[in-house]
C-alpha positions in Angstrom: 9.7 -18.6 0.5 6.7 -16.3 1.0 6.5 -15.7 -2.8 6.5 -19.4 -3.3 3.4 -19.7 -1.1 1.7 -16.8 -2.9 2.2 -18.5 -6.3 1.2 -22.1 -5.5 1.2 -24.4 -8.5 -0.7 -27.7 -8.7 2.3 -29.7 -7.5 2.9 -27.5 -4.4 -0.8 -27.4 -3.7 -1.2 -31.1 -3.5 2.0 -31.5 -1.6 0.7 -29.2 1.1 -2.7 -30.9 1.1 -1.1 -34.2 1.6 1.0 -33.1 4.6 -1.5 -30.8 6.3 -4.1 -32.2 8.7 -7.5 -31.2 7.3 -10.8 -32.0 8.9 -14.4 -31.6 7.7 -16.8 -30.8 10.5 -20.5 -30.9 10.1 -23.1 -30.0 12.8 -26.3 -32.1 12.2 -29.8 -32.2 13.5 -32.3 -34.4 11.7 -30.6 -34.4 8.3 -31.2 -38.1 7.3 -32.3 -37.0 3.8 -29.1 -35.1 2.9 -26.2 -36.2 5.1 -25.1 -39.2 3.0 -24.8 -37.0 -0.1 -22.7 -34.4 1.8 -20.3 -37.0 3.3 -19.9 -38.9 0.0 -19.1 -35.7 -1.9 -16.4 -34.8 0.6 -14.9 -38.3 0.4 -14.8 -37.9 -3.4 -13.2 -34.4 -3.7 -11.0 -34.7 -0.6 -10.0 -38.4 -0.4 -8.4 -39.3 2.9 -9.7 -36.3 4.8 -11.8 -37.3 7.8 -15.4 -36.1 7.9 -16.8 -35.5 11.4 -20.5 -35.5 12.0 -21.6 -34.0 15.4 -25.2 -35.1 15.9 -27.3 -32.7 18.0 -30.1 -35.1 19.4 -31.5 -36.1 16.0 -34.6 -38.2 16.2 -34.3 -39.7 12.7 -31.7 -41.9 11.0 -29.0 -39.2 10.6 -26.5 -41.0 12.8 -26.8 -44.4 11.2 -26.7 -43.1 7.7 -23.7 -40.8 8.4 -21.8 -43.7 9.9 -22.6 -46.0 7.0 -21.4 -43.3 4.6 -18.0 -43.3 6.3 -18.3 -40.3 8.6 -16.9 -40.2 12.1 -20.0 -39.7 14.2 -20.0 -37.9 17.6 -22.7 -36.3 19.6 -23.4 -33.1 21.5 -26.3 -33.2 24.0 -26.7 -29.4 24.5 -29.2 -28.3 21.9 -28.2 -25.6 19.5 -25.7 -25.1 16.6 -23.5 -22.9 18.8 -23.0 -25.7 21.4 -22.1 -28.1 18.6 -19.5 -25.8 17.0 -17.9 -25.1 20.4 -17.7 -28.9 21.0 -16.2 -29.5 17.5 -13.6 -26.8 17.9 -12.7 -28.2 21.3 -12.4 -31.9 20.4 -10.8 -31.8 16.9 -7.2 -31.0 16.3 -6.3 -30.0 12.7 -4.4 -27.5 10.7 -7.4 -26.6 8.5 -11.1 -27.0 9.4 -13.9 -27.0 6.8 -17.2 -26.1 8.5 -20.4 -26.8 6.5 -24.0 -27.5 7.2 -25.4 -31.0 6.7 -28.4 -29.9 4.6 -26.7 -30.2 1.2 -27.5 -26.6 0.3 -23.9 -25.6 -0.1 -21.8 -26.6 -3.0 -19.2 -29.1 -1.6 -17.2 -28.8 -4.8 -16.1 -25.3 -3.7 -14.0 -26.7 -0.8 -10.7 -27.3 -2.7 -10.7 -23.8 -4.1 -11.5 -22.3 -0.6 -8.6 -24.3 0.8 -6.3 -23.0 -2.0 -7.3 -19.4 -1.2 -6.5 -20.0 2.5 -3.1 -21.5 1.7 -2.0 -19.1 -1.0 -3.0 -16.0 0.9 -2.3 -17.3 4.4 -5.9 -16.6 5.5 -7.4 -17.6 8.8 -10.9 -17.7 7.5 -12.4 -18.1 4.0 -16.1 -17.3 3.9 -18.4 -18.9 1.4 -20.7 -16.1 0.2 -23.9 -17.6 -1.0 -25.1 -17.2 -4.6 -28.5 -18.7 -4.9 -29.7 -20.8 -7.9 -33.3 -19.8 -7.3 -35.6 -17.9 -5.0 -36.6 -21.1 -3.2 -33.0 -21.8 -2.2 -32.4 -18.3 -0.7 -35.6 -16.5 0.0 -35.8 -12.7 -0.5 -36.7 -12.1 3.1 -33.6 -14.0 4.3 -31.4 -12.1 1.7 -32.8 -8.8 3.0 -32.3 -9.7 6.6 -28.8 -11.0 6.0 -27.9 -7.7 4.2 -29.3 -5.6 7.1 -27.5 -7.6 9.8 -24.2 -7.8 7.8 -24.4 -4.1 7.2 -24.8 -3.4 11.0 -21.8 -5.6 11.9 -19.8 -4.1 9.0 -20.5 -0.5 10.1 -19.2 -1.3 13.6 -16.5 -3.9 13.1 -15.3 -3.4 9.5 -16.7 -4.0 6.0 -14.7 -7.1 4.9 -17.4 -9.7 4.3 -20.7 -9.6 2.3 -22.4 -12.7 3.8 -21.9 -12.7 7.6 -24.4 -15.6 8.2 -22.9 -18.1 5.8 -22.6 -21.7 7.2 -19.7 -22.7 4.8 -16.2 -21.6 5.9 -12.6 -22.7 6.1 -10.7 -21.9 9.2 -7.1 -22.1 10.3 -6.0 -23.8 13.5 -5.1 -20.5 15.0 -8.6 -19.1 14.4 -10.3 -22.2 15.9 -8.1 -22.4 19.0 -8.4 -18.7 19.8 -12.2 -18.6 19.3 -14.1 -18.4 22.6 -17.4 -19.7 21.2 -20.0 -18.3 23.6 -23.1 -18.7 21.4 -25.7 -21.4 21.7 -27.7 -21.3 18.5 -27.6 -20.0 14.9 -26.0 -16.7 16.1 -22.7 -18.6 16.1 -22.0 -17.3 12.5 -22.2 -13.7 13.8 -19.7 -14.5 16.6 -17.4 -16.2 14.1 -17.4 -13.1 11.9 -16.9 -10.6 14.7 -14.0 -12.7 16.1 -12.1 -12.5 12.8 -12.9 -8.8 12.4 -12.1 -7.8 16.0 -8.6 -9.4 15.8 -8.0 -8.0 12.3 -7.3 -11.5 11.0 -6.5 -12.1 7.4 -9.8 -13.2 5.9 -11.1 -13.8 2.4 -14.4 -14.5 0.7 -15.4 -16.4 -2.4 -18.9 -16.9 -4.0 -20.4 -20.4 -3.4 -23.4 -21.8 -5.1 -26.4 -22.1 -2.7 -28.8 -24.9 -3.6 -32.4 -25.5 -2.8 -33.0 -28.2 -0.1 -34.0 -31.6 -1.6 -37.6 -32.8 -1.1 -38.2 -34.1 2.4 -35.5 -31.9 4.0 -36.8 -29.2 6.4 -34.9 -26.1 7.5 -34.3 -25.8 11.2 -33.9 -22.0 11.0 -36.8 -20.1 12.5 -36.8 -16.7 10.7 -38.1 -14.4 13.5 -36.9 -16.3 16.5 -33.4 -16.8 15.2 -33.3 -13.4 13.6 -34.1 -11.9 17.0 -31.3 -14.0 18.6 -28.8 -12.8 16.0 -29.8 -9.2 16.7 -29.4 -9.8 20.4 -26.0 -11.3 19.8 -24.9 -8.3 17.8 -25.9 -6.0 20.6 -24.1 -8.3 23.1 -20.9 -8.3 21.0 -21.0 -4.5 20.5 -21.4 -4.1 24.3 -18.5 -6.4 25.0 -16.1 -5.4 22.2 -17.0 -1.8 21.6 -18.2 -0.6 25.1 -17.1 3.0 24.6 -19.3 3.2 21.5 -22.2 1.3 23.1 -22.4 3.2 26.4 -21.5 6.6 24.8 -24.4 6.2 22.3 -26.8 5.4 25.2 -25.4 8.2 27.3 -25.7 10.8 24.6 -29.3 9.8 23.9 -30.1 10.2 27.6 -28.3 13.6 27.8 -30.3 14.9 24.8 -33.5 13.6 26.5 -32.5 15.5 29.6 -31.9 18.7 27.6 -35.2 18.3 25.8 -37.1 17.9 29.1 -35.1 20.5 31.0 -35.0 23.4 28.5 -38.6 24.6 29.1 -38.0 24.5 32.9 -34.8 26.6 32.5 -36.6 29.1 30.2 -39.5 29.4 32.7 -37.0 30.0 35.5 -35.3 32.9 33.6 -38.6 34.5 32.9 -40.3 34.1 36.4 -37.5 33.1 38.8 -39.5 30.1 39.7 -39.3 26.4 39.0 -42.9 25.6 38.1 -42.3 22.0 37.1 -40.2 20.6 39.9 -40.7 16.9 39.0 -39.6 17.6 35.4 -36.5 19.5 36.7 -35.6 16.6 39.0 -36.1 14.1 36.2 -34.0 16.1 33.8 -31.2 16.5 36.4 -31.2 12.7 37.1 -31.1 11.9 33.4 -28.2 14.2 32.9 -26.2 12.5 35.7 -27.2 9.1 34.3 -26.0 10.1 30.8 -22.6 11.2 32.0 -22.4 8.1 34.2 -23.0 5.9 31.1 -20.3 7.6 29.1 -17.9 7.1 32.1 -18.8 3.4 32.2 -17.9 3.2 28.6 -14.5 4.8 29.1 -13.7 2.3 32.0 -15.0 -0.8 30.1 -13.1 0.2 27.0 -9.9 -0.4 28.9 -11.2 -3.8 30.1 -12.2 -4.7 26.5 -8.7 -3.7 25.3 -7.2 -6.1 27.8 -9.5 -8.9 26.7 -8.6 -8.2 23.1 -4.9 -8.4 23.9 -5.3 -11.8 25.6 -7.2 -13.2 22.6 -4.6 -11.8 20.3 -1.8 -13.5 22.2 -3.7 -16.8 22.2 -4.1 -16.4 18.4 -0.4 -15.6 17.9 0.6 -18.6 20.0 -0.5 -20.9 17.1 1.6 -21.2 13.9 0.1 -19.5 10.9 -0.9 -21.4 7.7 1.9 -19.6 5.8 4.5 -20.9 8.3 3.2 -24.5 8.1 3.1 -24.3 4.3 6.7 -23.0 4.2 7.8 -25.9 6.4 6.2 -28.4 4.1 7.7 -26.9 0.9 
């Protein structure tokens, strides 16, 4: 049966799609220019699949236009994409979730192929790696920043994705219902990525065309503010999920600083028998103690992090996998 899932033909694929519960979830804030186009495209390529719009305090006609286009509109009062995603994951029950931004910059037509990849390989997350049509769609500064941030996360948690900050993804139910969702803003993509890597989930990635915003549509992303928040989230996740690495790195830096400051004091003592720089000696001793204390905290917190990871893993395993659901259908 597993081989049958791996070699899905068109008949099997559409049979599974018909029997699986799939939901499109779109966080929105002031997207009146683009939201109708996004909703209508999903209705066309995935007929019968509900499209949920979660409005985040829009001040334009986003809600009315989404509702007229046939979307199911709900609201989230707490401002920030992270709050919206947390609410969507909490409220909606489905076997497969398609998360996409409402700004019409992602190619909606890629959704069926992303679903096929998730089903055929039994993946818990399929990431849409952005391929820009032009420089205006995906600015060089944003590309560089994304590569740097993705490289940092990859070096710590594993090099399995090339576009960590993509807003176009397909998730399994077991991913969504085991995801803690602690972010408040655009750093939610970083948390989604780390959650998958930390639990060693089966994930995949496929290139998706990234399109320039239409005239009248304005990006809500603030490059420096949100970039700083993403960096802060990376540090927070490293501290929580890799405490031994985090605190050991800090401890080793402090120990080397202690050695740097204390070496001249020790040399003077051997030559003269006197401690000429008592404040420096005291500071060096304090730093050495603090450095070892930091490493010790890392060792203790590493055991705590392991326990948290085990709990998340058990919550993840408590939900049936896509392969199991597909096998039941076939």
